[in-house]
C-alpha positions as CSV (number, residue, x, y, z in Angstrom):
1,M,138.8,102.1,168.8
2,A,137.1,101.5,165.5
3,S,139.0,101.7,162.2
4,T,137.3,102.6,158.9
5,S,138.1,101.5,155.3
6,R,138.7,104.0,152.9
7,G,136.2,103.3,149.9
8,E,134.6,106.0,147.6
9,A,133.9,109.6,148.7
10,L,130.3,108.9,148.9
11,A,130.5,105.6,150.3
12,L,129.6,104.8,154.0
13,P,132.4,103.9,156.3
14,R,132.9,100.3,157.2
15,V,133.2,99.5,161.0
16,S,136.0,96.8,161.7
17,C,138.1,95.6,164.1
18,P,141.7,97.1,164.0
19,N,143.3,93.7,164.8
20,H,141.2,91.4,162.6
21,P,139.9,93.8,159.7
22,D,138.4,90.9,157.7
23,A,136.4,89.3,160.6
24,L,132.5,89.7,160.5
25,L,131.5,91.6,163.5
26,V,128.7,90.2,165.9
27,E,126.0,92.6,166.9
28,D,124.7,92.6,170.3
29,Y,121.0,93.5,170.2
30,R,120.4,94.1,173.9
31,A,123.7,96.2,174.7
32,G,123.9,98.0,171.2
33,D,127.4,96.6,170.6
34,M,129.3,95.6,167.7
35,I,132.0,92.9,168.9
36,C,134.7,91.2,167.2
37,P,134.2,87.5,167.1
38,E,138.0,86.8,167.0
39,C,139.4,88.9,170.2
40,G,136.1,90.0,171.8
41,L,136.9,93.9,171.1
42,V,133.9,96.1,171.4
43,V,134.2,97.8,168.2
44,G,131.2,100.1,168.0
45,D,128.8,100.9,170.7
46,R,125.1,102.7,170.6
47,V,124.0,100.7,167.5
48,I,120.5,101.8,166.4
49,D,118.0,99.1,166.4
50,V,116.0,99.4,163.4
51,G,113.6,96.6,164.4
52,S,110.3,96.9,165.7
53,E,109.9,98.5,169.1
54,W,107.1,96.1,169.7
55,R,106.9,92.4,169.8
56,T,103.9,90.9,168.0
57,F,102.9,87.1,168.6
58,T,101.0,85.3,166.2
59,N,98.3,84.6,168.6
60,E,97.3,88.0,169.1
61,K,95.9,88.6,165.6
62,A,92.6,89.5,167.3
63,T,94.0,92.6,169.2
64,K,95.4,95.7,167.6
65,D,98.5,95.8,165.9
66,P,100.9,97.9,167.9
67,S,103.3,98.7,165.2
68,R,103.7,102.5,164.7
69,V,104.7,102.7,161.0
70,G,101.5,103.8,159.6
71,D,99.9,102.5,156.6
72,A,102.0,102.0,153.6
73,Q,102.9,104.9,151.2
74,N,100.6,105.4,148.3
75,P,102.4,107.1,145.2
76,L,99.2,107.5,143.3
77,L,97.9,109.8,146.1
78,N,99.1,113.5,146.3
79,G,102.0,113.7,148.8
80,G,102.3,109.7,148.8
81,D,99.4,109.7,151.5
82,L,101.9,110.4,154.2
83,T,99.5,111.9,156.8
84,T,99.4,111.6,160.7
85,M,96.2,110.5,162.3
86,I,95.5,111.0,165.9
87,S,93.7,108.2,167.9
88,K,91.0,108.9,170.1
89,G,92.1,109.6,173.7
90,T,91.2,107.5,176.7
91,G,92.4,109.3,179.8
92,A,91.1,112.5,181.6
93,A,93.9,114.5,180.2
94,S,92.4,113.9,176.6
95,F,89.2,115.8,177.1
96,D,88.5,119.4,178.2
97,E,86.0,120.5,181.1
98,F,83.1,119.9,178.6
99,G,83.7,116.6,177.4
100,N,85.2,117.4,174.2
101,S,88.4,115.9,172.8
102,K,91.4,118.3,173.1
103,Y,93.3,116.7,170.0
104,Q,91.0,116.4,166.8
105,N,92.2,115.7,163.3
106,R,91.6,118.2,160.9
107,R,91.0,117.1,157.1
108,T,94.1,115.2,156.6
109,M,92.9,114.1,153.0
110,S,91.8,116.3,150.2
111,S,88.7,115.4,148.4
112,S,90.3,114.4,145.1
113,D,92.3,112.0,147.1
114,R,89.5,110.8,148.9
115,A,87.4,110.1,145.7
116,M,90.5,108.5,144.0
117,L,91.0,106.3,147.1
118,N,87.5,105.1,147.0
119,A,87.8,104.5,143.3
120,F,91.1,102.2,144.2
121,K,89.0,100.2,146.6
122,E,86.2,99.7,144.3
123,I,88.8,98.5,141.4
124,T,90.4,96.0,143.9
125,T,87.2,94.6,144.9
126,M,86.1,94.3,141.2
127,A,89.2,92.6,140.3
128,D,89.0,90.1,143.2
129,R,85.4,89.0,142.0
130,I,87.0,87.8,139.0
131,N,90.2,86.7,140.3
132,L,92.4,89.0,138.4
133,P,96.1,89.4,139.2
134,R,97.9,92.6,141.0
135,N,99.5,93.9,138.0
136,I,96.0,94.6,136.5
137,I,94.9,96.3,139.4
138,D,98.0,98.5,139.4
139,R,97.3,99.3,135.8
140,T,93.9,100.1,136.4
141,N,94.8,102.5,139.3
142,N,97.2,104.3,136.9
143,L,94.6,104.6,134.2
144,F,92.1,106.1,136.6
145,K,94.5,108.5,138.0
146,Q,95.4,109.7,134.5
147,V,91.8,110.2,133.6
148,Y,91.0,111.7,137.1
149,E,93.6,114.2,136.8
150,Q,92.8,115.3,133.3
151,K,89.2,115.9,134.3
152,S,88.3,115.0,130.7
153,L,85.3,112.8,131.9
154,K,83.5,115.4,134.0
155,G,80.1,114.2,134.8
156,R,80.7,110.7,134.5
157,A,80.4,108.5,137.7
158,N,83.6,107.3,139.2
159,D,82.4,103.8,139.3
160,A,81.8,103.7,135.5
161,I,85.4,105.3,134.6
162,A,87.1,102.7,137.1
163,S,85.1,99.8,135.4
164,A,86.0,101.2,132.0
165,C,89.6,101.2,133.0
166,L,89.5,97.8,134.5
167,Y,88.3,96.5,131.3
168,I,91.4,98.5,129.2
169,A,93.9,97.1,131.6
170,C,92.7,93.5,131.0
171,R,93.1,94.2,127.3
172,Q,96.3,96.0,127.5
173,E,97.8,93.1,129.8
174,G,96.6,90.3,127.3
175,V,93.8,88.7,129.4
176,P,90.8,90.5,128.0
177,R,87.4,90.3,129.6
178,T,84.0,90.8,128.2
179,F,82.0,94.0,129.0
180,K,79.2,91.5,130.4
181,E,82.2,90.1,132.7
182,I,83.1,93.4,133.8
183,C,79.3,94.5,134.3
184,A,78.7,91.7,136.4
185,V,81.2,92.5,139.2
186,S,80.3,96.4,138.8
187,R,77.2,98.6,139.5
188,I,77.3,100.2,136.2
189,S,75.3,99.2,133.0
190,K,77.1,97.9,130.3
191,K,76.1,100.7,128.2
192,E,77.8,103.0,130.0
193,I,81.0,101.2,130.5
194,G,81.0,101.0,126.8
195,R,80.7,105.0,126.6
196,C,83.5,105.7,129.1
197,F,85.8,103.1,127.3
198,K,85.5,105.0,124.2
199,L,85.9,108.4,125.9
200,I,89.1,107.4,127.8
201,L,90.6,106.1,124.8
202,K,90.4,109.2,123.1
203,A,91.3,111.4,126.3
204,L,94.5,109.4,126.9
205,E,95.2,109.0,123.1
206,T,96.0,105.5,123.6
207,S,94.8,101.9,121.9
208,V,94.0,98.4,122.9
209,D,94.8,95.3,120.7
210,L,91.8,93.9,119.0
211,I,90.4,91.0,120.6
212,T,90.5,87.5,118.9
213,T,88.8,84.1,119.5
214,G,92.2,83.0,121.0
215,D,91.9,85.3,124.0
216,F,88.7,83.7,125.3
217,M,88.9,80.1,124.0
218,S,90.9,78.7,126.8
219,R,89.1,80.3,129.7
220,F,85.5,79.3,128.2
221,C,86.7,75.6,127.7
222,S,88.1,75.6,131.2
223,N,84.9,76.7,132.9
224,L,83.0,74.5,130.7
225,G,85.0,71.3,131.8
226,L,86.1,70.2,128.4
227,P,89.2,68.4,127.8
228,K,92.3,69.7,126.0
229,Q,91.4,68.0,122.8
230,V,88.3,69.8,122.5
231,Q,89.8,73.0,123.3
232,M,92.4,72.5,120.6
233,A,89.8,71.7,118.2
234,A,87.7,74.6,119.0
235,T,90.5,77.0,118.9
236,F,91.5,75.8,115.3
237,I,87.9,75.7,114.1
238,A,87.6,79.4,115.0
239,R,90.8,80.5,113.6
240,K,89.9,78.5,110.4
241,A,86.7,80.1,110.2
242,V,88.1,83.5,110.5
243,E,90.6,82.8,107.8
244,L,88.1,81.3,105.3
245,D,86.0,84.5,106.0
246,L,82.9,82.7,107.0
247,V,81.7,84.6,109.9
248,P,82.0,88.6,108.5
249,G,81.0,91.0,111.2
250,R,80.3,88.5,113.7
251,S,82.1,89.4,117.5
252,P,84.9,87.2,118.4
253,I,83.0,86.0,121.6
254,S,80.1,84.6,119.4
255,V,82.5,83.0,117.1
256,A,84.3,81.3,119.8
257,A,81.1,79.9,121.4
258,A,79.9,78.6,117.9
259,A,83.4,76.7,117.6
260,I,83.2,75.4,121.1
261,Y,79.8,74.1,120.3
262,M,80.7,72.5,117.1
263,A,83.7,71.0,118.8
264,S,81.8,69.6,121.9
265,Q,79.1,68.0,119.7
266,A,81.5,66.1,117.4
267,S,83.3,64.6,120.7
268,A,82.3,62.7,123.8
269,E,82.1,65.8,126.0
270,K,78.8,67.3,124.5
271,K,77.6,71.1,125.6
272,T,74.4,72.5,124.9
273,Q,73.9,76.1,123.4
274,K,72.6,77.6,126.8
275,E,75.6,76.0,129.0
276,I,78.0,77.8,126.4
277,G,76.0,80.8,126.2
278,D,76.0,81.1,130.4
279,I,79.9,80.8,130.2
280,A,80.5,83.1,127.1
281,G,77.8,85.5,128.1
282,V,75.9,85.3,124.7
283,A,72.6,84.5,124.0
284,D,71.6,81.0,122.4
285,V,70.3,82.6,119.2
286,T,73.8,84.4,118.7
287,I,75.4,81.2,118.9
288,R,73.0,79.6,116.6
289,Q,73.4,82.4,113.9
290,S,77.1,82.1,113.9
291,Y,77.0,78.2,113.8
292,R,74.8,78.3,110.8
293,L,77.6,80.3,109.0
294,I,80.2,77.8,109.7
295,Y,78.4,74.5,109.4
296,P,78.3,74.2,105.7
297,R,82.1,73.9,105.7
298,A,82.3,72.0,108.9
299,S,84.4,69.2,107.2
300,A,87.2,71.7,106.3
301,L,87.1,73.2,109.7
302,F,88.5,70.4,112.0
303,P,91.9,69.6,112.5
304,P,93.1,66.7,110.6
305,D,94.2,64.8,113.9
306,F,90.7,65.1,115.6
307,K,89.0,62.0,117.0
308,F,85.3,62.0,116.0
309,D,82.7,60.7,118.5
310,T,80.3,62.0,116.1
311,P,80.9,62.4,112.4
312,V,80.8,65.6,110.7
313,D,77.5,64.8,108.8
314,K,75.6,63.8,112.2
315,L,76.2,67.0,113.4
316,P,73.0,69.2,114.5
317,Q,71.7,71.3,112.1
318,L,70.1,74.4,113.6
């Protein structure tokens, strides 16, 4: 007979052998017994198997999954999406005399949940296209749920709201993306995403940190295949240009692109304005305008330990 150790009032009783209370019991899954390894006493029987009732083999991936646990719970949907779906019947007992299915699924999901679920799928698709991690997807989903439940952006397309929420989530998580990058993976125009972005910030009464040149520098240089020395020089040039107030009114993206162009032209890894513009998402003329503002002070912008392949006085004058 099994003895139980007395713990706290709310604690579950511990099954142990009366003769060897400290022995670790062995569970016989086939018989459903708990056996003492010291004396062989069957301490408990009728143990419930909490494992899967089906066996799934790795070479049966093409077949349907026989597990009956259903989809994972989604806390973002009303009721956690704990619904029951009845599959189509295959036997004669599943149909009536007219050939209609006897068991039919009624509307198991509300229209609001269906709209949110479609938006979540769109958010995941966009995030996967630009290799964003899971934590940004979760934050975007939460932002979209808050906006959708407030109904403060009525009349706006859900895809536009989802794109703006993804842009906000990226900035809040410290990995900002440009409007053009978000626009490239969505079906919404840059102008519409910008409008939804301002409306969401106002509706949720939230804010995002200002973007800086350093937020984009490492990603742009990596995509251009520039070495670490050029990346560090471009970061130094952009930060110094902002400190000296050489680029007033210029966006951080255009300043970063101009700094990369200047650093690459001074090194052996030279990149053209078009190559940098394609990665940064800015026009060639925008890079030239920012470059002209920082060129007169070029000698004071480079870090002291930078190894020049092209001297400062030989840099291109645009």
